[in-house]
GUKOLLUM-609999 format. One record per residue (C-alpha): residue number from 1; residue in three letters; x, y, z. Coordinates in steps of 0.25 Angstrom, whole numbers, plus 5000, padded with zeros to 4 digits. Example, Ala and Ser with C-alpha at 12.3 -4.5 7.8 and 13.67 -1.06 7.14 Angstrom:
<rs>
<r><k>1</k><r>ala</r><xx>5049</xx><yy>4982</yy><zz>5031</zz></r>
<r><k>2</k><r>ser</r><xx>5055</xx><yy>4996</yy><zz>5029</zz></r>
</rs>
This chain:
<rs>
<r><k>1</k><r>unk</r><xx>5013</xx><yy>4972</yy><zz>5210</zz></r>
<r><k>2</k><r>unk</r><xx>4998</xx><yy>4972</yy><zz>5212</zz></r>
<r><k>3</k><r>unk</r><xx>4996</xx><yy>4985</yy><zz>5204</zz></r>
<r><k>4</k><r>unk</r><xx>5001</xx><yy>4978</yy><zz>5191</zz></r>
<r><k>5</k><r>unk</r><xx>4989</xx><yy>4969</yy><zz>5191</zz></r>
<r><k>6</k><r>unk</r><xx>4979</xx><yy>4980</yy><zz>5193</zz></r>
<r><k>7</k><r>unk</r><xx>4971</xx><yy>4983</yy><zz>5181</zz></r>
<r><k>8</k><r>unk</r><xx>4974</xx><yy>4997</yy><zz>5174</zz></r>
<r><k>9</k><r>unk</r><xx>4988</xx><yy>4999</yy><zz>5181</zz></r>
<r><k>10</k><r>unk</r><xx>4995</xx><yy>4996</yy><zz>5168</zz></r>
<r><k>11</k><r>unk</r><xx>4986</xx><yy>5005</yy><zz>5160</zz></r>
<r><k>12</k><r>unk</r><xx>4988</xx><yy>5016</yy><zz>5171</zz></r>
<r><k>13</k><r>unk</r><xx>5003</xx><yy>5015</yy><zz>5169</zz></r>
<r><k>14</k><r>unk</r><xx>5002</xx><yy>5016</yy><zz>5154</zz></r>
<r><k>15</k><r>unk</r><xx>4993</xx><yy>5028</yy><zz>5155</zz></r>
<r><k>16</k><r>unk</r><xx>5003</xx><yy>5035</yy><zz>5164</zz></r>
<r><k>17</k><r>unk</r><xx>5013</xx><yy>5032</yy><zz>5153</zz></r>
<r><k>18</k><r>unk</r><xx>5004</xx><yy>5038</yy><zz>5142</zz></r>
<r><k>19</k><r>unk</r><xx>5003</xx><yy>5025</yy><zz>5134</zz></r>
<r><k>20</k><r>unk</r><xx>4990</xx><yy>5019</yy><zz>5139</zz></r>
<r><k>21</k><r>unk</r><xx>4978</xx><yy>5018</yy><zz>5130</zz></r>
<r><k>22</k><r>unk</r><xx>4964</xx><yy>5014</yy><zz>5131</zz></r>
<r><k>23</k><r>unk</r><xx>4964</xx><yy>4999</yy><zz>5132</zz></r>
<r><k>24</k><r>unk</r><xx>4954</xx><yy>4998</yy><zz>5121</zz></r>
<r><k>25</k><r>unk</r><xx>4960</xx><yy>5008</yy><zz>5111</zz></r>
<r><k>26</k><r>unk</r><xx>4969</xx><yy>5004</yy><zz>5100</zz></r>
<r><k>27</k><r>unk</r><xx>4977</xx><yy>5012</yy><zz>5090</zz></r>
<r><k>28</k><r>unk</r><xx>4979</xx><yy>5009</yy><zz>5075</zz></r>
<r><k>29</k><r>unk</r><xx>4990</xx><yy>5016</yy><zz>5067</zz></r>
<r><k>30</k><r>unk</r><xx>4993</xx><yy>5013</yy><zz>5052</zz></r>
<r><k>31</k><r>unk</r><xx>5003</xx><yy>5020</yy><zz>5043</zz></r>
<r><k>32</k><r>unk</r><xx>5001</xx><yy>5018</yy><zz>5028</zz></r>
<r><k>33</k><r>unk</r><xx>5012</xx><yy>5021</yy><zz>5018</zz></r>
<r><k>34</k><r>unk</r><xx>5010</xx><yy>5019</yy><zz>5003</zz></r>
<r><k>35</k><r>unk</r><xx>5022</xx><yy>5020</yy><zz>4994</zz></r>
<r><k>36</k><r>unk</r><xx>5023</xx><yy>5020</yy><zz>4979</zz></r>
<r><k>37</k><r>unk</r><xx>5028</xx><yy>5006</yy><zz>4974</zz></r>
<r><k>38</k><r>unk</r><xx>5037</xx><yy>5012</yy><zz>4963</zz></r>
<r><k>39</k><r>unk</r><xx>5043</xx><yy>5025</yy><zz>4969</zz></r>
<r><k>40</k><r>unk</r><xx>5041</xx><yy>5022</yy><zz>4984</zz></r>
<r><k>41</k><r>unk</r><xx>5034</xx><yy>5036</yy><zz>4986</zz></r>
<r><k>42</k><r>unk</r><xx>5025</xx><yy>5037</yy><zz>4997</zz></r>
<r><k>43</k><r>unk</r><xx>5010</xx><yy>5038</yy><zz>4992</zz></r>
<r><k>44</k><r>unk</r><xx>5003</xx><yy>5038</yy><zz>5005</zz></r>
<r><k>45</k><r>unk</r><xx>5006</xx><yy>5038</yy><zz>5020</zz></r>
<r><k>46</k><r>unk</r><xx>4996</xx><yy>5039</yy><zz>5031</zz></r>
<r><k>47</k><r>unk</r><xx>4995</xx><yy>5035</yy><zz>5045</zz></r>
<r><k>48</k><r>unk</r><xx>4981</xx><yy>5030</yy><zz>5051</zz></r>
<r><k>49</k><r>unk</r><xx>4977</xx><yy>5028</yy><zz>5065</zz></r>
<r><k>50</k><r>unk</r><xx>4965</xx><yy>5024</yy><zz>5073</zz></r>
<r><k>51</k><r>unk</r><xx>4961</xx><yy>5019</yy><zz>5087</zz></r>
<r><k>52</k><r>unk</r><xx>4950</xx><yy>5011</yy><zz>5092</zz></r>
<r><k>53</k><r>unk</r><xx>4945</xx><yy>5003</yy><zz>5104</zz></r>
<r><k>54</k><r>unk</r><xx>4949</xx><yy>4989</yy><zz>5105</zz></r>
<r><k>55</k><r>unk</r><xx>4936</xx><yy>4982</yy><zz>5110</zz></r>
<r><k>56</k><r>unk</r><xx>4943</xx><yy>4969</yy><zz>5113</zz></r>
<r><k>57</k><r>unk</r><xx>4951</xx><yy>4965</yy><zz>5126</zz></r>
<r><k>58</k><r>unk</r><xx>4966</xx><yy>4969</yy><zz>5124</zz></r>
<r><k>59</k><r>unk</r><xx>4971</xx><yy>4955</yy><zz>5126</zz></r>
<r><k>60</k><r>unk</r><xx>4962</xx><yy>4949</yy><zz>5115</zz></r>
<r><k>61</k><r>unk</r><xx>4970</xx><yy>4945</yy><zz>5103</zz></r>
<r><k>62</k><r>unk</r><xx>4963</xx><yy>4951</yy><zz>5090</zz></r>
<r><k>63</k><r>unk</r><xx>4970</xx><yy>4951</yy><zz>5077</zz></r>
<r><k>64</k><r>unk</r><xx>4971</xx><yy>4963</yy><zz>5069</zz></r>
<r><k>65</k><r>unk</r><xx>4960</xx><yy>4964</yy><zz>5058</zz></r>
<r><k>66</k><r>unk</r><xx>4952</xx><yy>4952</yy><zz>5064</zz></r>
<r><k>67</k><r>unk</r><xx>4937</xx><yy>4953</yy><zz>5065</zz></r>
<r><k>68</k><r>unk</r><xx>4938</xx><yy>4955</yy><zz>5080</zz></r>
<r><k>69</k><r>unk</r><xx>4948</xx><yy>4967</yy><zz>5077</zz></r>
<r><k>70</k><r>unk</r><xx>4939</xx><yy>4974</yy><zz>5068</zz></r>
<r><k>71</k><r>unk</r><xx>4927</xx><yy>4973</yy><zz>5078</zz></r>
<r><k>72</k><r>unk</r><xx>4935</xx><yy>4982</yy><zz>5088</zz></r>
<r><k>73</k><r>unk</r><xx>4934</xx><yy>4997</yy><zz>5088</zz></r>
<r><k>74</k><r>unk</r><xx>4949</xx><yy>4997</yy><zz>5085</zz></r>
<r><k>75</k><r>unk</r><xx>4947</xx><yy>4988</yy><zz>5073</zz></r>
<r><k>76</k><r>unk</r><xx>4936</xx><yy>4997</yy><zz>5067</zz></r>
<r><k>77</k><r>unk</r><xx>4946</xx><yy>5009</yy><zz>5068</zz></r>
<r><k>78</k><r>unk</r><xx>4957</xx><yy>5001</yy><zz>5061</zz></r>
<r><k>79</k><r>unk</r><xx>4947</xx><yy>4997</yy><zz>5050</zz></r>
<r><k>80</k><r>unk</r><xx>4944</xx><yy>5011</yy><zz>5048</zz></r>
<r><k>81</k><r>unk</r><xx>4959</xx><yy>5015</yy><zz>5047</zz></r>
<r><k>82</k><r>unk</r><xx>4962</xx><yy>5004</yy><zz>5037</zz></r>
<r><k>83</k><r>unk</r><xx>4950</xx><yy>5008</yy><zz>5029</zz></r>
<r><k>84</k><r>unk</r><xx>4955</xx><yy>5022</yy><zz>5028</zz></r>
<r><k>85</k><r>unk</r><xx>4969</xx><yy>5017</yy><zz>5024</zz></r>
<r><k>86</k><r>unk</r><xx>4963</xx><yy>5009</yy><zz>5013</zz></r>
<r><k>87</k><r>unk</r><xx>4955</xx><yy>5021</yy><zz>5008</zz></r>
<r><k>88</k><r>unk</r><xx>4967</xx><yy>5030</yy><zz>5009</zz></r>
<r><k>89</k><r>unk</r><xx>4976</xx><yy>5020</yy><zz>5001</zz></r>
<r><k>90</k><r>unk</r><xx>4965</xx><yy>5018</yy><zz>4991</zz></r>
<r><k>91</k><r>unk</r><xx>4965</xx><yy>5033</yy><zz>4988</zz></r>
<r><k>92</k><r>unk</r><xx>4980</xx><yy>5035</yy><zz>4987</zz></r>
<r><k>93</k><r>unk</r><xx>4982</xx><yy>5022</yy><zz>4978</zz></r>
<r><k>94</k><r>unk</r><xx>4971</xx><yy>5024</yy><zz>4969</zz></r>
<r><k>95</k><r>unk</r><xx>4977</xx><yy>5036</yy><zz>4963</zz></r>
<r><k>96</k><r>unk</r><xx>4990</xx><yy>5029</yy><zz>4960</zz></r>
<r><k>97</k><r>unk</r><xx>4992</xx><yy>5023</yy><zz>4945</zz></r>
<r><k>98</k><r>unk</r><xx>4994</xx><yy>5008</yy><zz>4943</zz></r>
<r><k>99</k><r>unk</r><xx>5009</xx><yy>5006</yy><zz>4942</zz></r>
<r><k>100</k><r>unk</r><xx>5017</xx><yy>4993</yy><zz>4939</zz></r>
<r><k>101</k><r>unk</r><xx>5031</xx><yy>4988</yy><zz>4935</zz></r>
<r><k>102</k><r>unk</r><xx>5035</xx><yy>4982</yy><zz>4922</zz></r>
<r><k>103</k><r>unk</r><xx>5041</xx><yy>4968</yy><zz>4926</zz></r>
<r><k>104</k><r>unk</r><xx>5044</xx><yy>4963</yy><zz>4912</zz></r>
<r><k>105</k><r>unk</r><xx>5045</xx><yy>4971</yy><zz>4898</zz></r>
<r><k>106</k><r>unk</r><xx>5046</xx><yy>4962</yy><zz>4886</zz></r>
<r><k>107</k><r>unk</r><xx>5041</xx><yy>4965</yy><zz>4872</zz></r>
<r><k>108</k><r>unk</r><xx>5028</xx><yy>4973</yy><zz>4872</zz></r>
<r><k>109</k><r>unk</r><xx>5024</xx><yy>4967</yy><zz>4886</zz></r>
<r><k>110</k><r>unk</r><xx>5026</xx><yy>4971</yy><zz>4900</zz></r>
<r><k>111</k><r>unk</r><xx>5024</xx><yy>4963</yy><zz>4912</zz></r>
<r><k>112</k><r>unk</r><xx>5019</xx><yy>4972</yy><zz>4923</zz></r>
<r><k>113</k><r>unk</r><xx>5020</xx><yy>4970</yy><zz>4938</zz></r>
<r><k>114</k><r>unk</r><xx>5005</xx><yy>4970</yy><zz>4942</zz></r>
<r><k>115</k><r>unk</r><xx>4995</xx><yy>4959</yy><zz>4945</zz></r>
<r><k>116</k><r>unk</r><xx>4981</xx><yy>4956</yy><zz>4942</zz></r>
<r><k>117</k><r>unk</r><xx>4976</xx><yy>4962</yy><zz>4955</zz></r>
<r><k>118</k><r>unk</r><xx>4981</xx><yy>4976</yy><zz>4950</zz></r>
<r><k>119</k><r>unk</r><xx>4968</xx><yy>4978</yy><zz>4942</zz></r>
<r><k>120</k><r>unk</r><xx>4976</xx><yy>4978</yy><zz>4928</zz></r>
<r><k>121</k><r>unk</r><xx>4968</xx><yy>4973</yy><zz>4916</zz></r>
<r><k>122</k><r>unk</r><xx>4972</xx><yy>4970</yy><zz>4902</zz></r>
<r><k>123</k><r>unk</r><xx>4971</xx><yy>4982</yy><zz>4894</zz></r>
<r><k>124</k><r>unk</r><xx>4976</xx><yy>4992</yy><zz>4905</zz></r>
<r><k>125</k><r>unk</r><xx>4986</xx><yy>5001</yy><zz>4900</zz></r>
<r><k>126</k><r>unk</r><xx>4999</xx><yy>5006</yy><zz>4907</zz></r>
<r><k>127</k><r>unk</r><xx>5009</xx><yy>5016</yy><zz>4904</zz></r>
<r><k>128</k><r>unk</r><xx>5024</xx><yy>5012</yy><zz>4906</zz></r>
<r><k>129</k><r>unk</r><xx>5034</xx><yy>5020</yy><zz>4914</zz></r>
<r><k>130</k><r>unk</r><xx>5049</xx><yy>5018</yy><zz>4916</zz></r>
<r><k>131</k><r>unk</r><xx>5054</xx><yy>5018</yy><zz>4930</zz></r>
<r><k>132</k><r>unk</r><xx>5066</xx><yy>5026</yy><zz>4934</zz></r>
<r><k>133</k><r>unk</r><xx>5073</xx><yy>5030</yy><zz>4947</zz></r>
<r><k>134</k><r>unk</r><xx>5078</xx><yy>5044</yy><zz>4950</zz></r>
<r><k>135</k><r>unk</r><xx>5083</xx><yy>5050</yy><zz>4963</zz></r>
<r><k>136</k><r>unk</r><xx>5078</xx><yy>5062</yy><zz>4970</zz></r>
<r><k>137</k><r>unk</r><xx>5087</xx><yy>5072</yy><zz>4977</zz></r>
<r><k>138</k><r>unk</r><xx>5088</xx><yy>5064</yy><zz>4989</zz></r>
<r><k>139</k><r>unk</r><xx>5092</xx><yy>5052</yy><zz>4981</zz></r>
<r><k>140</k><r>unk</r><xx>5079</xx><yy>5045</yy><zz>4983</zz></r>
<r><k>141</k><r>unk</r><xx>5075</xx><yy>5036</yy><zz>4971</zz></r>
<r><k>142</k><r>unk</r><xx>5062</xx><yy>5040</yy><zz>4964</zz></r>
<r><k>143</k><r>unk</r><xx>5055</xx><yy>5032</yy><zz>4953</zz></r>
<r><k>144</k><r>unk</r><xx>5052</xx><yy>5039</yy><zz>4940</zz></r>
<r><k>145</k><r>unk</r><xx>5042</xx><yy>5034</yy><zz>4930</zz></r>
<r><k>146</k><r>unk</r><xx>5045</xx><yy>5038</yy><zz>4915</zz></r>
<r><k>147</k><r>unk</r><xx>5033</xx><yy>5036</yy><zz>4905</zz></r>
<r><k>148</k><r>unk</r><xx>5037</xx><yy>5026</yy><zz>4894</zz></r>
<r><k>149</k><r>unk</r><xx>5025</xx><yy>5031</yy><zz>4886</zz></r>
<r><k>150</k><r>unk</r><xx>5021</xx><yy>5017</yy><zz>4884</zz></r>
<r><k>151</k><r>unk</r><xx>5007</xx><yy>5010</yy><zz>4887</zz></r>
<r><k>152</k><r>unk</r><xx>5005</xx><yy>4996</yy><zz>4890</zz></r>
<r><k>153</k><r>unk</r><xx>4992</xx><yy>4988</yy><zz>4890</zz></r>
<r><k>154</k><r>unk</r><xx>4990</xx><yy>4976</yy><zz>4899</zz></r>
<r><k>155</k><r>unk</r><xx>4988</xx><yy>4963</yy><zz>4892</zz></r>
<r><k>156</k><r>unk</r><xx>4988</xx><yy>4953</yy><zz>4903</zz></r>
<r><k>157</k><r>unk</r><xx>4986</xx><yy>4953</yy><zz>4918</zz></r>
<r><k>158</k><r>unk</r><xx>4993</xx><yy>4942</yy><zz>4925</zz></r>
<r><k>159</k><r>unk</r><xx>4991</xx><yy>4939</yy><zz>4940</zz></r>
<r><k>160</k><r>unk</r><xx>5005</xx><yy>4945</yy><zz>4943</zz></r>
<r><k>161</k><r>unk</r><xx>5008</xx><yy>4954</yy><zz>4931</zz></r>
<r><k>162</k><r>unk</r><xx>5003</xx><yy>4961</yy><zz>4920</zz></r>
<r><k>163</k><r>unk</r><xx>5007</xx><yy>4961</yy><zz>4905</zz></r>
<r><k>164</k><r>unk</r><xx>5005</xx><yy>4973</yy><zz>4897</zz></r>
<r><k>165</k><r>unk</r><xx>5009</xx><yy>4976</yy><zz>4882</zz></r>
<r><k>166</k><r>unk</r><xx>5014</xx><yy>4988</yy><zz>4875</zz></r>
<r><k>167</k><r>unk</r><xx>5015</xx><yy>4992</yy><zz>4861</zz></r>
<r><k>168</k><r>unk</r><xx>5030</xx><yy>4992</yy><zz>4860</zz></r>
<r><k>169</k><r>unk</r><xx>5040</xx><yy>4983</yy><zz>4866</zz></r>
<r><k>170</k><r>unk</r><xx>5046</xx><yy>4985</yy><zz>4880</zz></r>
<r><k>171</k><r>unk</r><xx>5060</xx><yy>4985</yy><zz>4874</zz></r>
<r><k>172</k><r>unk</r><xx>5056</xx><yy>4996</yy><zz>4864</zz></r>
<r><k>173</k><r>unk</r><xx>5050</xx><yy>5004</yy><zz>4875</zz></r>
<r><k>174</k><r>unk</r><xx>5061</xx><yy>5001</yy><zz>4885</zz></r>
<r><k>175</k><r>unk</r><xx>5051</xx><yy>4996</yy><zz>4895</zz></r>
<r><k>176</k><r>unk</r><xx>5057</xx><yy>4988</yy><zz>4906</zz></r>
<r><k>177</k><r>unk</r><xx>5055</xx><yy>4981</yy><zz>4919</zz></r>
<r><k>178</k><r>unk</r><xx>5052</xx><yy>4990</yy><zz>4931</zz></r>
<r><k>179</k><r>unk</r><xx>5045</xx><yy>5000</yy><zz>4921</zz></r>
<r><k>180</k><r>unk</r><xx>5031</xx><yy>5004</yy><zz>4926</zz></r>
<r><k>181</k><r>unk</r><xx>5017</xx><yy>5004</yy><zz>4920</zz></r>
<r><k>182</k><r>unk</r><xx>5007</xx><yy>5014</yy><zz>4925</zz></r>
<r><k>183</k><r>unk</r><xx>4992</xx><yy>5015</yy><zz>4923</zz></r>
<r><k>184</k><r>unk</r><xx>4988</xx><yy>5029</yy><zz>4925</zz></r>
</rs>
């Protein structure tokens, strides 16, 4: 059919069906969910969207986040959305205390599952908490933290774990693997 080769015929049909968009416009949508790693509770949920003009030919292959991508109007809108996401996450997460699991408890030393990139330094102090599980009325598990009334002091920061010491032995205080340390 000769009509199929005419420019704009496909766009006319798409327009009649209500699905046509401007050829140079693109839509970006991002849903962000942040859960607490210990309890699984939702800490943050938000949907972000933006649209912008695609200043390049539709057939041109341009990688997402490439220099050419960022130079388009659409790329600028995506950058703006991503900057907003980072700012929002920073606001939510900065209010959360540092928490890490005890992976080994022997004598008066605890090995803590945290790495050197977490910003922990020798001399930092943490409170120790026992983890437990209880079930709500819908039989959904919930994590409960019980204060062990014990403070530990960081002595060594290794690339993949931290060693802290306490006044009494782990056996005496009944501190065990999967207990938590928290910096308030």
